Structures are given as C-alpha cells and as structure tokens.
C-alpha positions as CSV (number, residue, x, y, z in Angstrom):
1,X,-35.2,64.8,-52.0
2,X,-38.8,65.6,-53.5
3,X,-40.1,62.0,-54.0
4,X,-39.4,61.7,-49.5
5,X,-42.9,63.8,-49.5
6,X,-44.1,63.4,-53.0
7,X,-47.6,62.4,-51.1
8,X,-49.8,64.4,-48.5
9,X,-49.3,63.1,-45.4
10,X,-52.7,61.9,-45.3
11,X,-53.0,60.3,-48.3
12,X,-54.1,56.3,-48.8
13,X,-52.4,54.6,-51.1
14,X,-48.5,54.5,-51.2
15,X,-45.9,56.7,-49.3
16,X,-42.6,56.8,-48.8
17,X,-41.0,55.5,-45.5
18,X,-40.0,58.6,-44.0
19,X,-44.0,60.0,-44.2
20,X,-45.2,56.4,-43.1
21,X,-43.7,56.3,-39.7
22,X,-44.6,60.4,-39.3
23,X,-48.1,59.3,-39.6
24,X,-47.4,56.5,-37.3
25,X,-46.2,59.1,-34.7
26,X,-49.5,61.2,-35.7
27,X,-51.3,58.1,-34.6
28,X,-50.3,57.4,-31.2
29,X,-50.1,61.2,-30.4
30,X,-54.2,61.4,-31.3
31,X,-54.8,58.4,-29.7
32,X,-52.7,59.8,-26.5
33,X,-55.2,63.3,-26.8
34,X,-57.9,61.1,-26.7
35,X,-56.5,59.3,-23.5
36,X,-56.0,62.9,-22.4
37,X,-59.3,63.7,-23.1
38,X,-61.3,60.4,-21.4
39,X,-59.6,62.2,-18.1
40,X,-60.2,65.6,-18.7
41,X,-63.9,64.7,-18.9
42,X,-64.0,62.3,-16.2
43,X,-62.0,64.6,-13.4
44,X,-63.3,67.9,-15.0
45,X,-65.1,69.4,-12.1
46,X,-61.5,68.8,-9.8
47,X,-60.1,70.3,-13.4
48,X,-62.5,72.9,-13.0
49,X,-60.8,74.3,-9.9
50,X,-57.6,75.1,-11.8
51,X,-59.9,76.7,-14.9
52,X,-61.0,76.8,-18.3
53,X,-56.8,77.9,-19.0
54,X,-55.4,74.9,-17.6
55,X,-57.7,72.3,-19.5
56,X,-56.8,73.4,-22.3
57,X,-53.4,73.8,-21.1
58,X,-52.7,69.9,-20.1
59,X,-52.7,69.4,-23.9
60,X,-50.3,71.5,-24.5
61,X,-47.5,70.6,-21.4
62,X,-48.6,66.9,-22.4
63,X,-47.4,66.8,-26.1
64,X,-44.1,66.4,-25.2
65,X,-44.4,63.3,-23.1
66,X,-46.8,61.7,-25.8
67,X,-44.0,62.6,-28.7
68,X,-41.4,60.7,-26.4
69,X,-44.1,57.6,-26.1
70,X,-44.6,57.3,-29.3
71,X,-40.6,57.6,-30.0
72,X,-40.8,54.1,-27.7
73,X,-43.9,52.7,-29.4
74,X,-42.3,53.3,-33.0
75,X,-38.7,52.1,-32.4
76,X,-39.7,48.3,-32.9
77,X,-41.5,48.4,-36.4
78,X,-38.3,50.8,-37.1
79,X,-35.7,47.7,-36.1
80,X,-38.3,45.6,-37.9
81,X,-38.8,48.1,-40.9
82,X,-34.7,47.8,-41.8
83,X,-34.6,44.4,-40.7
84,X,-37.4,43.5,-43.9
85,X,-35.3,46.4,-45.7
86,X,-32.9,44.0,-46.2
87,X,-34.4,40.5,-47.0
88,X,-36.6,39.3,-49.5
89,X,-39.6,38.4,-47.3
90,X,-42.8,41.1,-46.4
91,X,-43.6,41.0,-43.1
92,X,-43.7,44.7,-41.9
93,X,-47.6,45.9,-42.2
94,X,-48.8,42.2,-41.2
95,X,-46.0,42.5,-38.0
96,X,-47.0,45.9,-37.7
97,X,-50.9,45.8,-37.5
98,X,-50.8,43.1,-34.6
99,X,-48.1,45.1,-32.7
100,X,-50.2,48.0,-32.8
101,X,-53.2,46.4,-31.5
102,X,-51.5,44.9,-28.4
103,X,-50.5,47.8,-27.6
104,X,-53.5,49.6,-28.3
105,X,-55.5,47.2,-25.8
106,X,-52.3,47.5,-23.3
107,X,-52.3,51.4,-23.7
108,X,-56.5,51.9,-23.3
109,X,-56.4,49.6,-19.9
110,X,-53.8,52.0,-18.3
111,X,-55.9,54.2,-18.9
112,X,-59.2,52.9,-17.8
113,X,-56.8,51.8,-14.5
114,X,-55.3,55.4,-14.4
115,X,-58.8,56.5,-14.3
116,X,-60.0,54.3,-10.9
117,X,-56.8,54.6,-9.4
118,X,-57.1,58.2,-9.5
119,X,-59.9,58.2,-8.1
120,X,-59.3,56.4,-5.6
121,X,-55.6,57.2,-4.3
122,X,-55.7,60.3,-6.0
123,X,-51.9,59.3,-8.1
124,X,-51.6,58.1,-11.9
125,X,-51.4,54.6,-12.4
126,X,-47.8,53.3,-11.1
127,X,-45.7,50.3,-9.8
128,X,-46.8,50.1,-6.8
129,X,-50.8,50.0,-8.0
130,X,-49.9,46.8,-11.0
131,X,-47.9,45.5,-8.1
132,X,-51.5,45.1,-6.2
133,X,-52.2,42.4,-9.1
134,X,-50.1,39.8,-7.3
135,X,-52.1,40.0,-4.5
136,X,-56.0,39.6,-6.0
137,X,-57.7,40.1,-3.2
138,X,-56.7,43.3,-1.6
139,X,-56.9,44.6,-5.4
140,X,-60.3,43.4,-5.2
141,X,-61.0,44.9,-2.1
142,X,-59.6,48.6,-3.2
143,X,-61.6,48.2,-6.7
144,X,-65.1,48.0,-5.3
145,X,-65.8,51.4,-5.1
146,X,-64.8,51.6,-8.8
147,X,-67.5,52.9,-10.8
148,X,-66.5,50.0,-13.3
149,X,-69.6,49.7,-15.8
150,X,-68.4,53.6,-16.4
151,X,-64.6,52.7,-16.5
152,X,-66.1,49.8,-19.1
153,X,-67.7,51.9,-21.3
154,X,-64.8,54.7,-21.2
155,X,-62.1,51.9,-22.4
156,X,-65.0,50.9,-25.1
157,X,-65.0,54.6,-26.5
158,X,-61.4,55.0,-26.3
159,X,-60.6,51.4,-27.8
160,X,-63.0,52.5,-31.1
161,X,-61.7,55.6,-31.1
162,X,-58.0,53.9,-31.7
163,X,-59.4,51.9,-34.4
164,X,-61.1,54.4,-36.2
165,X,-57.6,56.8,-36.1
166,X,-55.6,53.7,-37.1
167,X,-57.7,52.4,-39.6
168,X,-57.6,56.3,-41.1
169,X,-54.0,57.3,-40.3
170,X,-52.0,53.7,-40.9
171,X,-54.1,51.1,-41.9
172,X,-55.1,51.7,-45.9
173,X,-51.3,53.0,-46.4
174,X,-48.2,50.7,-47.5
175,X,-44.6,51.2,-48.0
176,X,-42.9,50.6,-50.8
177,X,-40.5,48.3,-49.5
178,X,-40.7,45.0,-51.5
179,X,-40.5,46.2,-54.7
180,X,-36.5,45.7,-55.0
181,X,-36.2,48.7,-57.5
182,X,-37.4,51.3,-55.2
183,X,-34.9,49.9,-52.3
184,X,-32.1,51.0,-54.6
185,X,-33.2,54.1,-55.0
186,X,-31.1,56.7,-52.9
187,X,-34.2,58.4,-51.6
188,X,-35.3,55.0,-49.7
189,X,-31.7,54.6,-47.6
190,X,-31.4,58.3,-46.9
191,X,-34.6,57.9,-45.0
192,X,-33.5,55.3,-42.6
193,X,-31.3,57.2,-40.7
194,X,-33.3,60.5,-40.8
195,X,-36.4,58.3,-39.3
196,X,-34.2,56.7,-36.5
197,X,-33.2,60.5,-35.8
198,X,-36.7,61.3,-34.9
199,X,-37.1,58.4,-33.0
200,X,-34.4,58.9,-31.1
201,X,-34.9,62.8,-30.6
202,X,-38.7,62.0,-29.7
203,X,-37.8,59.6,-27.1
204,X,-35.0,62.3,-25.4
205,X,-37.8,64.9,-26.1
206,X,-34.7,66.9,-28.1
207,X,-31.2,68.1,-28.1
208,X,-32.2,69.8,-24.9
209,X,-29.0,68.9,-22.5
210,X,-31.0,66.5,-20.4
211,X,-33.2,63.9,-21.2
212,X,-36.9,64.7,-21.2
213,X,-38.8,63.4,-17.9
214,X,-42.3,63.8,-16.3
215,X,-41.6,67.1,-14.9
216,X,-42.2,68.9,-19.0
217,X,-45.3,68.3,-18.2
218,X,-45.7,70.1,-14.5
219,X,-47.6,73.9,-15.4
220,X,-49.8,74.7,-12.7
221,X,-50.0,74.4,-8.7
222,X,-53.1,72.5,-8.9
223,X,-51.2,68.7,-9.0
224,X,-54.4,67.6,-11.3
225,X,-53.5,69.5,-13.8
226,X,-50.0,68.3,-14.1
227,X,-51.2,65.2,-13.5
228,X,-53.4,65.4,-16.6
229,X,-50.7,66.6,-18.6
230,X,-48.6,63.2,-17.9
231,X,-48.6,60.5,-20.6
232,X,-50.2,57.4,-18.4
233,X,-48.3,54.9,-20.5
234,X,-45.1,56.7,-20.3
235,X,-45.8,57.5,-16.3
236,X,-46.0,53.8,-15.4
237,X,-43.0,52.7,-17.8
238,X,-41.3,55.2,-15.6
239,X,-42.3,54.0,-12.3
240,X,-42.3,50.3,-13.4
241,X,-38.5,50.6,-14.5
242,X,-37.3,52.8,-11.4
243,X,-38.9,50.4,-9.2
244,X,-37.4,46.9,-10.8
245,X,-34.2,48.5,-10.6
246,X,-34.4,49.7,-6.8
247,X,-36.7,47.2,-5.4
248,X,-40.3,48.3,-3.0
249,X,-38.6,46.2,-0.3
250,X,-36.2,47.8,2.2
251,X,-33.1,45.9,1.7
252,X,-31.5,48.4,4.7
253,X,-33.5,46.0,7.5
254,X,-30.5,45.6,10.2
255,X,-33.1,45.3,13.5
256,X,-36.9,44.8,14.0
257,X,-39.0,47.4,13.3
258,X,-40.4,47.9,16.8
259,X,-36.9,48.6,18.1
260,X,-35.9,50.9,15.5
261,X,-38.7,53.4,16.0
262,X,-38.2,54.0,20.0
263,X,-34.5,54.5,19.0
264,X,-35.0,56.8,15.9
265,X,-38.0,58.3,18.5
266,X,-36.0,59.8,20.5
267,X,-33.6,61.2,18.2
268,X,-36.4,63.6,17.3
269,X,-38.0,64.1,20.7
270,X,-37.8,67.9,22.1
271,X,-38.3,67.8,25.7
272,X,-39.1,71.5,26.0
273,X,-40.3,72.0,22.5
274,X,-40.9,76.0,23.4
275,X,-37.6,76.8,24.4
276,X,-35.5,77.4,21.2
277,X,-33.6,80.7,20.6
278,X,-35.4,83.3,19.1
279,X,-33.0,85.0,17.3
280,X,-35.4,87.2,15.1
281,X,-36.7,90.5,16.1
282,X,-39.5,90.4,14.3
283,X,-41.8,87.3,13.5
284,X,-42.9,87.1,9.8
285,X,-39.6,88.2,7.9
286,X,-39.3,87.9,4.1
287,X,-37.0,84.9,3.5
288,X,-34.4,84.7,0.6
289,X,-32.8,81.2,0.6
290,X,-29.9,80.9,-1.6
291,X,-28.9,77.4,-2.1
292,X,-25.2,77.4,-3.1
293,X,-24.0,75.0,-6.2
294,X,-21.0,72.4,-4.4
295,X,-20.3,74.7,-1.8
296,X,-18.1,72.9,0.6
297,X,-16.8,74.0,3.9
298,X,-13.4,74.0,2.4
299,X,-13.7,77.1,0.2
300,X,-14.9,79.3,3.8
301,X,-12.3,80.3,5.8
302,X,-14.2,80.4,8.9
303,X,-14.5,77.0,8.6
304,X,-11.2,76.0,7.8
305,X,-11.5,76.1,4.8
306,X,-8.9,78.1,1.8
307,X,-8.8,81.9,2.7
308,X,-9.4,84.5,0.0
309,X,-12.0,82.6,-2.3
310,X,-15.3,83.7,-0.5
311,X,-14.0,87.1,1.2
312,X,-17.9,88.3,0.6
313,X,-19.2,84.8,2.8
314,X,-16.7,85.9,5.2
315,X,-18.4,89.5,6.0
316,X,-21.6,88.1,6.1
317,X,-20.4,85.6,8.5
318,X,-19.4,88.7,10.8
319,X,-22.8,90.2,10.4
320,X,-24.9,87.0,10.8
321,X,-25.4,83.9,12.3
322,X,-22.7,81.0,11.5
323,X,-23.3,77.2,12.2
324,X,-20.1,75.6,12.2
325,X,-20.6,71.9,12.2
326,X,-23.6,71.2,9.8
327,X,-23.2,68.3,7.1
328,X,-25.2,68.0,3.8
329,X,-27.7,64.8,3.9
330,X,-26.7,63.4,0.0
331,X,-24.3,64.7,-3.1
332,X,-26.8,65.9,-5.5
333,X,-28.8,68.6,-5.4
334,X,-31.5,67.0,-6.2
335,X,-31.0,65.3,-2.6
336,X,-29.6,68.9,-1.3
337,X,-32.8,70.7,-2.3
338,X,-35.3,68.0,-1.2
339,X,-33.4,67.9,2.2
340,X,-34.0,72.0,2.5
341,X,-37.1,71.9,1.4
342,X,-38.7,68.8,2.9
343,X,-36.2,68.4,5.8
344,X,-36.4,64.5,4.1
345,X,-33.2,63.3,4.5
346,X,-30.9,61.7,0.9
347,X,-31.5,57.5,0.2
348,X,-28.5,55.7,-1.1
349,X,-28.5,55.0,-4.7
350,X,-31.9,57.0,-5.6
351,X,-34.1,60.5,-5.0
352,X,-37.2,60.7,-4.3
353,X,-37.4,63.3,-7.3
354,X,-37.6,60.4,-9.8
355,X,-40.9,58.8,-7.9
356,X,-43.7,61.8,-8.3
357,X,-46.1,59.6,-6.4
358,X,-43.7,59.7,-3.8
359,X,-42.4,63.5,-4.0
360,X,-46.3,64.4,-3.5
361,X,-46.4,63.1,0.1
362,X,-43.8,65.4,1.3
363,X,-44.0,68.3,2.9
364,X,-42.4,72.2,1.8
365,X,-41.7,74.6,4.0
366,X,-43.1,77.1,1.2
367,X,-46.5,75.2,1.7
368,X,-46.0,76.3,5.4
369,X,-46.0,79.4,4.4
370,X,-48.5,80.2,1.4
371,X,-50.9,78.8,4.4
372,X,-49.2,82.0,5.8
373,X,-50.2,84.4,3.2
374,X,-46.2,84.9,1.9
375,X,-45.5,84.9,-1.3
376,X,-43.2,82.4,-2.6
377,X,-40.8,82.9,-5.9
378,X,-38.7,80.3,-7.0
379,X,-35.2,81.0,-9.6
380,X,-33.1,78.8,-11.2
381,X,-30.4,79.9,-13.8
382,X,-31.0,76.5,-15.7
383,X,-33.4,74.0,-17.3
384,X,-35.8,73.4,-14.5
385,X,-36.1,69.9,-15.8
386,X,-32.8,69.0,-14.0
387,X,-33.1,67.4,-11.0
388,X,-36.6,67.4,-11.2
389,X,-37.0,71.0,-10.5
390,X,-40.0,71.8,-12.0
391,X,-42.1,69.4,-10.3
392,X,-40.5,70.4,-7.0
393,X,-41.5,73.8,-7.3
394,X,-45.3,73.5,-8.5
395,X,-45.5,71.1,-5.6
396,X,-43.9,73.2,-3.0
397,X,-46.7,75.9,-3.7
398,X,-43.9,78.5,-5.3
399,X,-45.4,81.2,-7.4
400,X,-43.7,82.5,-9.2
401,X,-40.7,79.8,-11.2
402,X,-37.5,80.8,-13.4
403,X,-36.2,78.9,-14.9
404,X,-33.9,78.8,-18.7
405,X,-37.0,79.7,-20.6
406,X,-37.0,82.8,-18.7
407,X,-33.0,84.6,-19.8
408,X,-33.0,85.9,-23.6
409,X,-29.6,86.6,-23.7
410,X,-27.7,83.9,-25.1
411,X,-24.6,85.6,-24.0
412,X,-25.8,84.7,-20.5
413,X,-25.3,80.9,-21.1
414,X,-22.8,78.2,-20.1
415,X,-23.7,74.4,-19.7
416,X,-25.8,74.8,-16.9
417,X,-27.8,78.1,-18.2
418,X,-27.4,81.9,-16.9
419,X,-24.4,82.1,-14.4
420,X,-24.8,83.2,-11.2
421,X,-24.5,86.9,-11.5
422,X,-27.1,87.4,-14.1
423,X,-29.9,85.1,-12.4
424,X,-29.6,87.3,-9.0
425,X,-29.2,90.5,-11.4
426,X,-32.4,88.9,-12.9
427,X,-33.7,88.5,-9.5
428,X,-33.0,91.6,-8.0
429,X,-34.9,93.5,-11.7
430,X,-38.2,91.7,-10.7
431,X,-38.4,91.8,-7.0
432,X,-39.0,95.6,-7.1
433,X,-42.0,95.9,-5.2
434,X,-43.1,92.2,-4.6
435,X,-46.2,91.1,-2.4
436,X,-44.8,91.0,1.6
437,X,-43.9,88.7,3.3
438,X,-42.3,86.5,0.3
439,X,-40.5,83.6,0.2
440,X,-37.6,83.2,-2.1
441,X,-35.1,80.2,-3.2
442,X,-32.9,80.6,-5.5
443,X,-30.2,78.1,-6.7
444,X,-26.9,79.1,-8.1
445,X,-25.4,77.0,-10.8
446,X,-21.7,78.4,-11.7
447,X,-19.8,76.7,-9.1
448,X,-20.7,73.3,-11.1
449,X,-18.5,71.2,-13.3
450,X,-17.1,72.5,-15.6
451,X,-16.7,75.7,-13.7
452,X,-16.5,77.7,-17.0
453,X,-17.6,81.4,-15.3
454,X,-17.5,84.7,-17.4
455,X,-14.9,86.6,-15.0
456,X,-10.6,87.2,-15.3
457,X,-9.4,84.3,-14.0
458,X,-8.5,85.1,-9.9
459,X,-7.5,82.0,-8.7
460,X,-4.5,81.4,-10.7
461,X,-4.1,77.5,-12.1
462,X,-5.3,74.7,-14.3
463,X,-6.0,71.9,-11.7
464,X,-9.4,71.3,-11.3
465,X,-9.4,72.3,-7.7
466,X,-7.9,76.1,-8.6
467,X,-11.0,76.0,-11.0
468,X,-13.4,75.0,-8.5
469,X,-12.0,77.8,-6.5
470,X,-12.5,80.0,-9.0
471,X,-15.6,79.2,-10.0
472,X,-16.1,79.9,-6.1
473,X,-14.7,83.4,-6.0
474,X,-17.2,84.0,-9.0
475,X,-20.4,83.4,-7.0
476,X,-19.2,84.8,-4.1
477,X,-18.7,87.9,-6.2
478,X,-22.0,87.6,-7.9
479,X,-23.6,87.6,-4.3
480,X,-21.4,90.7,-2.8
481,X,-23.2,93.0,-5.9
482,X,-26.1,90.8,-5.1
483,X,-26.4,92.1,-1.7
484,X,-25.3,95.9,-2.3
485,X,-28.3,95.9,-4.9
486,X,-31.1,94.5,-2.7
487,X,-29.8,96.8,0.7
488,X,-31.4,99.7,-1.6
489,X,-34.9,97.8,-1.6
490,X,-37.7,98.8,1.1
491,X,-38.0,95.4,2.0
492,X,-34.7,94.7,3.1
493,X,-35.1,95.7,6.4
494,X,-37.6,92.9,6.8
495,X,-35.8,90.1,5.3
496,X,-34.1,87.1,6.8
497,X,-31.5,85.6,4.5
498,X,-30.2,81.9,4.4
499,X,-27.2,81.1,3.1
500,X,-26.5,77.4,2.9
501,X,-25.1,74.7,0.1
502,X,-26.8,72.1,-1.5
503,X,-23.7,69.6,-0.6
504,X,-20.3,69.3,-0.5
505,X,-17.5,68.7,-3.0
506,X,-14.2,66.7,-3.2
507,X,-12.6,69.5,-4.6
508,X,-10.4,71.8,-3.6
509,X,-8.9,69.2,-1.3
510,X,-9.4,65.6,-3.2
511,X,-11.9,64.4,-0.4
512,X,-13.1,61.3,-0.4
513,X,-16.9,59.9,-1.3
514,X,-17.8,59.0,2.2
515,X,-15.2,61.3,4.0
516,X,-17.5,63.4,6.4
517,X,-14.9,66.7,5.1
518,X,-16.7,66.3,1.7
519,X,-20.1,66.6,3.6
520,X,-19.4,69.9,5.8
521,X,-21.2,72.6,4.2
522,X,-21.9,76.2,5.2
523,X,-24.6,77.6,6.7
524,X,-26.0,81.5,7.6
525,X,-28.7,83.1,9.0
526,X,-28.5,87.2,8.4
527,X,-30.2,90.2,7.7
528,X,-31.6,93.5,9.5
529,X,-34.3,91.5,11.2
530,X,-31.7,89.0,12.9
531,X,-31.5,90.8,17.1
532,X,-28.1,92.4,17.7
533,X,-26.9,89.9,20.3
534,X,-26.7,87.7,17.6
535,X,-24.6,89.3,14.6
536,X,-21.1,87.8,14.8
537,X,-22.4,84.8,16.7
538,X,-20.5,80.7,15.5
539,X,-23.3,78.5,16.8
540,X,-21.3,75.0,17.6
541,X,-23.0,71.6,17.7
542,X,-23.7,68.3,14.8
543,X,-26.4,69.0,13.0
544,X,-28.0,68.4,9.6
545,X,-29.6,69.8,5.8
546,X,-32.4,68.2,7.3
547,X,-33.3,70.8,10.4
548,X,-33.2,74.2,8.8
549,X,-36.8,73.2,7.9
550,X,-37.7,72.7,11.5
551,X,-35.1,75.8,12.7
552,X,-36.9,78.0,10.0
553,X,-40.6,77.5,11.4
554,X,-39.7,77.8,14.6
555,X,-38.1,80.7,14.4
556,X,-41.2,82.2,13.2
557,X,-43.2,80.7,15.8
558,X,-44.9,78.2,13.3
559,X,-45.8,74.7,14.5
560,X,-45.9,71.8,11.9
561,X,-45.5,68.3,12.7
562,X,-45.4,67.0,9.3
563,X,-41.4,67.8,9.4
564,X,-40.6,64.1,11.0
565,X,-37.2,64.1,10.1
566,X,-36.1,67.8,11.1
567,X,-34.7,69.0,14.3
568,X,-34.2,72.9,15.8
569,X,-30.8,73.5,15.6
570,X,-31.7,76.5,17.8
571,X,-33.3,74.4,20.6
572,X,-30.6,73.5,23.3
573,X,-32.1,70.2,23.8
574,X,-32.1,68.6,20.1
575,X,-29.5,65.3,20.5
576,X,-26.7,66.8,17.8
577,X,-26.1,64.4,15.4
578,X,-25.8,63.4,11.6
579,X,-26.5,61.2,8.7
580,X,-25.4,61.4,5.2
581,X,-25.6,58.6,2.6
582,X,-22.8,57.5,-0.4
583,X,-23.8,54.9,-2.8
584,X,-24.5,52.2,-0.6
585,X,-24.1,53.0,2.8
586,X,-24.5,55.7,5.2
587,X,-22.4,58.5,8.1
588,X,-23.4,58.5,10.9
589,X,-22.0,62.2,13.3
590,X,-22.1,62.9,16.6
591,X,-20.7,65.0,19.3
592,X,-18.3,62.0,19.9
593,X,-18.0,59.7,17.1
594,X,-17.7,59.5,13.5
595,X,-18.7,56.3,11.9
596,X,-19.2,55.1,8.3
597,X,-20.6,51.9,7.0
598,X,-20.6,50.4,3.9
599,X,-23.7,48.1,3.5
600,X,-22.4,45.6,0.6
601,X,-19.1,44.8,2.8
602,X,-21.6,44.7,5.6
603,X,-18.7,46.6,7.6
604,X,-17.6,49.9,9.5
605,X,-15.1,51.4,7.3
606,X,-12.2,53.4,7.9
607,X,-12.1,57.5,8.4
608,X,-10.3,58.8,6.3
609,X,-6.7,61.3,7.5
610,X,-8.3,60.0,11.1
611,X,-7.2,57.2,13.5
612,X,-9.5,53.9,13.1
613,X,-10.9,53.0,16.6
614,X,-13.3,50.7,17.8
615,X,-16.5,52.3,17.0
616,X,-19.3,51.8,20.4
617,X,-22.3,49.2,19.3
618,X,-24.3,52.0,19.9
619,X,-23.4,54.0,17.6
620,X,-23.4,51.3,14.3
621,X,-27.2,50.3,16.3
622,X,-28.4,54.2,15.9
623,X,-26.9,54.2,12.5
624,X,-28.5,51.3,10.9
625,X,-31.7,51.9,12.8
626,X,-31.7,55.4,10.6
627,X,-31.0,53.8,7.5
628,X,-33.7,51.8,7.8
629,X,-36.4,53.8,9.3
630,X,-35.6,56.2,6.1
631,X,-35.7,53.6,4.3
632,X,-39.0,52.4,5.2
633,X,-40.5,55.6,5.6
634,X,-39.3,56.1,1.5
635,X,-41.3,53.4,0.4
636,X,-44.2,53.9,1.6
637,X,-45.0,57.3,0.9
C-alpha cells in the first residue's frame, strides 16, 4: 500500500490514481473557496452586520457542500478512468481537460449570476432565475440595475484564478493508466473501490443516516451569512432538480383564479377580530411548545383512543384546555413543523422546506415573538439536517439551537438520536435561569419507527401497533417526569405549555392513508397561566394545525397579518374546517361534511368506515379552491 501514496500530494510528475483524484477534489474545493471569497467580498457590507467571526465561519460551514459538489464533479471523470482501464486507448487526460474547462466556465457563470441575482432579489441563483432565460425581455429588465461591468470583471478574475489552480494542481500530473505493466499491479486495482467510496461519501456528505442537504451550511441568524456558506452550484442543481420533478405550474387549477380567491378569503374572514375568548391570565407568558412525534388521537383516551397509553397526557387534559377536533395538515414532520410555526398548510407530493428560497418567505411565530423580546430556543435530539430543521431554526430566529451534536453520551442514542427522556432532561438542565419571556420549541422523536425506547415493555405484544403504543407510553412517561422537574423552576408559574402532534399515524388501528382519523391529533394548552374557568375545558369544533399560530398570537394580543392561512380557534366567529393533503389529493372536513378527493383520478373517494353519501357540490368546490390557492401561494414564494 505504500506505493499508493509514494508521491507528495503536490508533486508535479507521475502519481497514483488515488492521489490524482484527491488532487482533483482539492482543485474543486479551492475553486469553490475562490467563488465564496468573491461572494464575501461583493457583499462584505451586508456580511459585516453578522460579524467578522461569521465571515470566517462561512468558509468552515460551507466545506461539506463544497466537498459534495466536488464529488459530483469527480464522478464522471472516475467512470471514464475506469472505462479506460479496460481498453488500450488513452483518452482520459484529454477528456478530463475539456470536461474541466467546460465545468469551470459554467461554474464561473453561475457564480457571477448568483452575485447579480442576490443583489436584486436577495436569494441565491435558483430555478426561477434560470427559467427567466426563456423570457429574454424580462431578463433584460431585471438585469438593468446590475453592475454588469463589475460582475464581468469578477467572473474573469474567478476564471483566471481557477485556471491557475488547474495548472498548478491537475494539469502537470499524469496517471500511469496506459502502462499495461502498471495496470496489473494489485495496488492499482485496490485503489478503484477506494476512489469510488470517496466519491460516494463526498456526494452523500458522510456516513450519517441522512444524506447532506443545504441546511448543513446554515449556522447564523443572519441569512446572508448562511447564503455565503451555501455552495452556489449545489444550490442551483438542487433547485433545478426539485422544480423539474415537481413542476413550476399549478396542476391543481380547477376554477377561475378570481372565484377561487373569493371563496378562500371568506374562510379566513373574521367578522369580529377582537372577539376571541381570552383564556390566559397574563399577556406575555413564557411558552414551551412540545411537538409530539406521530401522536395520533388513537393513543389518547379522551379523543377516543386506547386507554392506559398516555396517563400523563390525560392528567394534563384534566388541568388544561383540550381542542377535540384538530387535524394535522400533512403526514411528515417537516410539514407539521411548518404548519405549526408558520401556519402554512402542507403541500401534496412535496414540502416547502426543500426549497430554501421559498422557506425564507414564510412567517414564523418565533420571529414575531423575538420582536417582543422573547428569547427563543429550539431542542431536537436528532440530526438537525433531518427535515431541514437547521434551516428552519435559523430562519425562524431561534437564539439557542440544540441537536444531535449537543448530546455527548453515546448510550443515549437510538436510530433518531437522543431519546425523549434524555432530550427533556437536557432542556431542564439548561433552562435554570433563562431570560424571560422565552419561547421554546421541543421536538420529540421516540415514537417514530422503529419504536425502540430505553424502557421495559409496558404494553405487551410484538405487533407494530403494540410497539408503537409502547413508544408513545415512553414519551408520555418522559413528559410526566419533565413536568414534575420544571414545576420547581421559578419561571413555571409564568409559562404556557402547548402540546401538539406533528402528524398522526396509521398505527395502532391500521388507518388508511387518507382517512380523517389518521390525521386526528391532540392539541392541549395547560399551565398556571390559564384562567381557572378554563381548566379541564374541552373545546369542540373542526380545526387544523395551521390554526395554532393565529390562536397563540391572539392570546398574546399580538396582531400580525402575515399568517394568512391561520384561523383563531378561540374566535367563536371563525369558520370551522380542516384541510389536509396526501400524495396527490386532499381531505376537506367541516362540521357537516367529510370529503376526500383524488386528483389523479379526478374523483371523490369513499371515506373508510363510513357510509358513502353524495357530497355537496359546495364542499367539493371549496376543497378544490383551497388546494388551488394553496399551491398557487407555494409557487409564488
């Protein structure tokens, strides 16, 4: 194996395949370094607001996406190299030179375009910007204010620097692939799988459970610092692939736009905006928001679920306010967190969190509270890259963000990270004397598949349903211990607790993918800040996850019009309804109607365990209008 690395990395003569590809990786990483340096220099005044440390951190946090993009760029050369190893012709070096120069020209154009687009739009170069090339007149109008000459100079400087790096690191070396005697050496062939592994791992971002995504570069509350860290080519590639897959036209167009707009506006029209029932005894309480993983109503006895699974939640229901008819907006955690924090409904077949430029246009409860001097904390026991939690947390203005890397004891880990008891214990330990008022968002995970929890089995059985209920029991037990611990904190008496699920689950009753009961979830408000008259109260009326945002803000008497898709559950004049999405369809629920619509088949679907009745045309039309306007809003972001 010594011959694999018998030359120095920067030796300009003959080298081994492994060292050559390491040099090729290094070349692209340095090219991306130059391009990031150009971004930092061009927007230095904006970055200066984030601090000098943040400027340096952009290079540190950006390296993983740089390596990932370098892996993508190295994949084709590696395939060509392997092919050449089995034939007598030698074309690798010539092909690599042409390939690399084409990519360099392309990445320099992308980098320059990114500077111009970011200055005009405040977002990185994306599919929307590239698609403008199909409309030259619009593109010309947009670019009129851009300093074209300066951008061209910067692009030229980037290109010259990149060509210099290519000449220094790549051009002067050769791989002895053409020498047949060398190809028969075992050291030559053992390098091929090693190179393949390096390419694969760099593209994936490592061995971790979740492949790398853009949130790996997020580290700052200043968006411009995160944008500087994000690899522009990686971002553009992701944006193009996502949009080509999902399309950029509204495939849920059923009605004239004006008609659909009027119908949906009536759903959110509040006849008496100041008539909300006030259930709190103080205006600026601390808020601890606990998002429960997969907690369907089917495990909560008071909601018609199985008994004995959640005894602590039952106790909280007797002490707090239970909303009995709340439904999740989607079926994934990333959809749930957006519905709860932003009041924006889930979209079928996609999620807004996977398009950062859209995500950054959403409102967040935490941002509103930050303006009211709240200290915001975000706690999750798993990898923050899951569901783009890192991107969400920084965009949403959280001051303290806790994830998997903050848990040091490996014994705490399961597939998803720290178990719920460990997560909540960490929160208690760190929140001894927090600045008040504060807003905390805690995401549990132990009730997620594969339902492995550090607790002896309480609910017997090997079926998935029994395992799920056992995991829910563990989360409930962890909640009980958590609340017993925080009752001794000075801030407890000033704190409102919000307990709600991110989405439902098919288990334990094997619900079908689209039936309403699968989306039925608990929503409980409790704490000493509740007025005595509302303790133990159950409030009926169809509602959605998306309504939590407006409900909370109105309780704090904060008026914010940005949460356009959120109704106040405590306003008696609201129109009670819930909308949820599944694959390529939607559910529409009101006090009198339940409707499921399959967009592929263009027909109403039967509702499981219910008699099928002819659905009123008004309900079908309203549901279609909602889907149409929701997706239109998603595309506009």
